[in-house]
C-alpha positions as CSV (number, residue, x, y, z in Angstrom):
1,M,-12.4,-68.9,-86.7
2,T,-12.1,-65.5,-85.1
3,Q,-12.1,-65.6,-81.3
4,P,-14.5,-63.2,-79.5
5,D,-13.0,-60.1,-77.8
6,Q,-13.2,-60.9,-74.1
7,R,-12.0,-57.5,-72.9
8,S,-13.9,-55.9,-70.0
9,T,-15.9,-52.9,-71.2
10,L,-14.2,-51.0,-68.4
11,S,-10.9,-51.0,-70.2
12,N,-9.8,-48.6,-72.9
13,L,-6.8,-50.7,-73.9
14,S,-6.4,-52.2,-77.4
15,K,-7.1,-55.9,-77.7
16,A,-3.3,-56.5,-78.1
17,D,-2.4,-54.5,-75.0
18,Y,-5.3,-56.0,-72.9
19,A,-3.9,-59.5,-73.6
20,R,-0.7,-58.4,-71.8
21,G,-1.5,-58.9,-68.1
22,E,1.0,-56.3,-66.9
23,L,-0.6,-53.6,-69.0
24,R,-4.1,-54.6,-68.0
25,E,-3.0,-54.5,-64.3
26,K,-1.4,-51.1,-64.7
27,D,-4.5,-49.7,-66.5
28,V,-6.8,-50.9,-63.7
29,I,-4.6,-49.6,-60.9
30,T,-4.1,-46.2,-62.6
31,R,-7.8,-45.7,-63.2
32,L,-8.9,-46.8,-59.7
33,S,-6.2,-45.6,-57.3
34,P,-7.3,-41.9,-57.0
35,R,-10.9,-42.8,-56.2
36,L,-10.0,-45.6,-53.8
37,T,-7.4,-43.5,-52.1
38,A,-10.0,-40.8,-51.3
39,E,-12.5,-43.4,-50.1
40,L,-9.9,-45.1,-47.8
41,N,-8.6,-41.8,-46.4
42,A,-12.1,-40.9,-45.4
43,L,-12.1,-44.0,-43.2
44,G,-8.7,-43.4,-41.8
45,L,-7.2,-46.1,-44.0
46,T,-4.2,-46.0,-46.3
47,P,-3.7,-47.6,-49.8
48,G,-1.0,-50.3,-49.5
49,S,-2.0,-51.3,-46.0
50,A,-2.5,-55.0,-45.2
51,V,-5.7,-56.6,-46.6
52,F,-7.9,-59.4,-45.2
53,L,-10.9,-61.0,-47.1
54,R,-13.9,-62.9,-45.8
55,I,-16.5,-64.7,-48.0
56,F,-19.9,-65.9,-47.0
57,K,-21.5,-68.3,-49.4
58,E,-25.1,-68.2,-48.2
59,S,-25.5,-64.5,-48.5
60,R,-23.1,-64.3,-51.4
61,E,-20.9,-61.6,-49.9
62,L,-17.2,-60.8,-50.1
63,E,-15.8,-58.5,-47.5
64,L,-12.6,-56.6,-47.6
65,W,-10.9,-55.4,-44.4
66,M,-7.8,-53.3,-44.1
67,L,-5.3,-52.7,-41.3
68,H,-5.8,-49.5,-39.5
69,K,-2.2,-48.7,-38.6
70,A,-2.9,-46.5,-35.5
71,S,-5.0,-49.1,-33.7
72,G,-3.3,-52.2,-35.1
73,K,-6.8,-53.6,-35.9
74,Y,-8.6,-54.2,-39.1
75,R,-11.5,-52.0,-40.3
76,H,-14.2,-53.0,-42.8
77,F,-13.8,-51.2,-46.1
78,R,-16.4,-52.6,-48.4
79,T,-18.7,-55.6,-49.1
80,W,-19.4,-56.8,-52.6
81,R,-22.1,-59.1,-53.9
82,I,-20.7,-62.3,-55.4
83,A,-22.2,-62.4,-58.9
84,A,-22.0,-66.2,-59.5
85,M,-21.1,-69.2,-57.4
86,S,-21.8,-72.9,-58.1
87,G,-22.6,-75.7,-55.7
88,H,-24.2,-75.6,-52.3
89,L,-23.2,-75.1,-48.6
90,G,-20.4,-77.4,-47.6
91,P,-16.7,-77.7,-48.6
92,K,-15.1,-78.6,-51.9
93,L,-14.2,-82.3,-51.9
94,A,-13.0,-83.2,-55.4
95,E,-11.9,-81.9,-58.7
96,G,-14.9,-81.3,-61.0
97,D,-17.5,-81.3,-58.2
98,F,-18.4,-77.6,-59.1
99,Q,-18.3,-76.9,-55.4
100,A,-16.8,-73.7,-53.9
101,P,-14.4,-74.3,-50.9
102,E,-14.9,-73.4,-47.3
103,G,-12.0,-72.9,-44.9
104,F,-8.9,-70.7,-44.3
105,Y,-6.8,-69.8,-47.4
106,H,-4.2,-67.3,-48.3
107,F,-2.5,-66.0,-51.5
108,G,0.6,-64.0,-52.5
109,R,1.8,-62.0,-55.4
110,S,2.4,-65.1,-57.6
111,S,-1.2,-66.1,-57.3
112,M,-2.4,-62.8,-59.0
113,K,-3.6,-63.4,-62.5
114,P,-3.9,-60.1,-64.4
115,D,-4.1,-61.9,-67.7
116,S,-7.1,-64.0,-66.7
117,R,-9.7,-64.7,-69.4
118,Y,-12.1,-63.6,-66.6
119,H,-10.7,-60.1,-66.6
120,L,-8.7,-60.2,-63.4
121,A,-8.3,-63.1,-60.9
122,F,-6.3,-64.4,-57.9
123,N,-5.9,-68.1,-56.9
124,L,-7.2,-68.9,-53.4
125,G,-4.7,-71.7,-52.8
126,F,-7.0,-74.7,-52.7
127,P,-6.2,-77.3,-51.6
128,N,-4.7,-76.1,-48.3
129,A,-3.1,-78.2,-45.6
130,Y,-6.5,-79.1,-44.1
131,D,-7.9,-80.1,-47.5
132,R,-4.9,-82.2,-48.3
133,A,-5.2,-83.9,-44.9
134,H,-8.7,-84.9,-45.8
135,K,-7.6,-86.0,-49.3
136,R,-9.6,-83.3,-51.1
137,S,-8.7,-82.4,-54.6
138,G,-9.1,-79.5,-57.0
139,S,-7.2,-76.7,-58.7
140,F,-7.4,-73.1,-60.0
141,I,-10.1,-72.0,-57.5
142,M,-10.2,-68.3,-58.1
143,V,-11.9,-65.0,-57.2
144,H,-12.4,-63.4,-60.7
145,G,-14.5,-61.2,-62.8
146,N,-16.8,-62.0,-65.7
147,R,-19.8,-63.2,-63.7
148,V,-19.5,-66.9,-64.5
149,S,-18.5,-69.7,-62.1
150,A,-17.7,-73.4,-62.0
151,G,-16.4,-73.6,-58.4
152,C,-14.9,-70.2,-58.3
153,F,-16.3,-66.9,-56.8
154,A,-17.2,-64.7,-59.7
155,M,-17.6,-61.0,-59.3
156,T,-18.7,-58.2,-61.6
157,D,-15.8,-56.6,-63.4
158,P,-16.1,-53.3,-61.4
159,S,-16.0,-55.3,-58.2
160,I,-13.0,-57.4,-59.1
161,E,-11.1,-54.3,-60.2
162,E,-11.5,-52.7,-56.7
163,I,-10.6,-55.9,-54.9
164,Y,-7.7,-56.7,-57.1
165,T,-6.3,-53.1,-56.9
166,L,-6.3,-53.1,-53.1
167,C,-4.8,-56.6,-52.9
168,H,-2.1,-55.7,-55.4
169,L,-1.2,-52.5,-53.5
170,A,-0.9,-54.5,-50.2
171,L,1.2,-57.2,-51.7
172,T,3.6,-54.8,-53.5
173,N,3.8,-52.8,-50.3
174,G,5.2,-55.7,-48.3
175,Q,2.3,-57.9,-47.2
176,A,3.6,-61.5,-47.8
177,A,0.2,-63.2,-48.1
178,I,-3.5,-62.1,-47.9
179,G,-5.8,-64.3,-45.8
180,V,-9.2,-65.4,-47.2
181,H,-11.6,-66.9,-44.8
182,I,-14.5,-68.7,-46.5
183,F,-17.6,-69.6,-44.5
184,P,-20.9,-71.2,-45.4
185,F,-22.9,-68.4,-43.7
186,K,-22.5,-65.7,-41.0
187,M,-21.3,-67.9,-38.1
188,S,-23.4,-66.7,-35.3
189,A,-24.3,-69.2,-32.6
190,E,-28.0,-68.9,-33.6
191,R,-27.3,-69.6,-37.3
192,L,-25.0,-72.6,-36.5
193,A,-27.6,-74.0,-34.1
194,R,-30.0,-74.5,-37.0
195,E,-27.5,-77.0,-38.5
196,T,-27.0,-79.4,-35.6
197,K,-28.2,-82.4,-37.7
198,H,-26.3,-81.3,-40.8
199,H,-23.5,-83.6,-42.1
200,W,-21.0,-80.7,-41.9
201,H,-22.0,-79.4,-38.4
202,D,-18.7,-80.5,-36.8
203,F,-16.6,-79.0,-39.6
204,W,-18.6,-75.7,-39.4
205,T,-18.1,-75.6,-35.6
206,N,-14.4,-75.8,-36.2
207,L,-14.7,-72.9,-38.8
208,K,-16.6,-70.9,-36.2
209,Q,-13.6,-70.8,-33.9
210,G,-11.6,-68.9,-36.5
211,Y,-14.6,-66.7,-37.3
212,D,-15.0,-65.8,-33.6
213,G,-11.4,-65.0,-33.2
214,F,-11.6,-62.3,-35.8
215,E,-15.0,-61.0,-34.6
216,T,-13.5,-60.6,-31.1
217,H,-10.1,-59.1,-31.8
218,A,-10.5,-57.5,-35.3
219,I,-7.2,-59.2,-36.2
220,P,-7.1,-62.3,-38.4
221,P,-6.0,-65.3,-36.3
222,E,-3.0,-67.4,-37.0
223,V,-4.2,-70.6,-38.6
224,S,-2.6,-74.1,-38.5
225,V,-3.7,-77.7,-39.0
226,S,-3.2,-80.5,-36.6
227,Q,-4.9,-83.9,-36.5
228,K,-7.1,-82.9,-39.4
229,R,-8.6,-79.9,-37.6
230,Y,-7.9,-76.2,-37.8
231,L,-6.2,-74.6,-34.9
232,F,-6.1,-70.9,-34.1
233,K,-4.1,-68.5,-32.0
């Protein structure tokens, strides 16, 4: 039985070349780099500078921030709409629960998947040290294209191409790992106060500490885990 052609309509590569991740990656970066460079330069940003991502599940938003070298702080570049996401507010607990995670993650070059069946992808690194301390399980939790999700954060193909390109340039330019902070909602005091009786209120209060650190300093906090809680400095 012939398999359907799963190429993104954005690509002009042949089916055989598209199947080769390195060629797919090169095609995307070559197509997008000139436009993204112009857009970044207009904001005082530079392609290849360090990248930081934030995800908000309730509003279905993925933000990309980049290091502004002159100030040493991060500037917001763009927010994309998450096209598909399964589950509800609250962390991922177990393999197969179709839940998207919440917490503080990071990924490096080895986590990039240019040959993904969902066009392009990168693995968020679930479970992290916090998840493992709480005996949570799961694997292959990605940000990817193709608009379909079973626990991942699915983007449109144009969106994932932009995100992937900027992450790729940062990692190949020396950034060791890109932080991804995933929150249930925008962590204002007012929004969290609406959840005082929620089962995950204490967990979310801990997440808010990391959220507030970035909001205050425009620099991603250093994150560690001790006694089953996140710590920040």
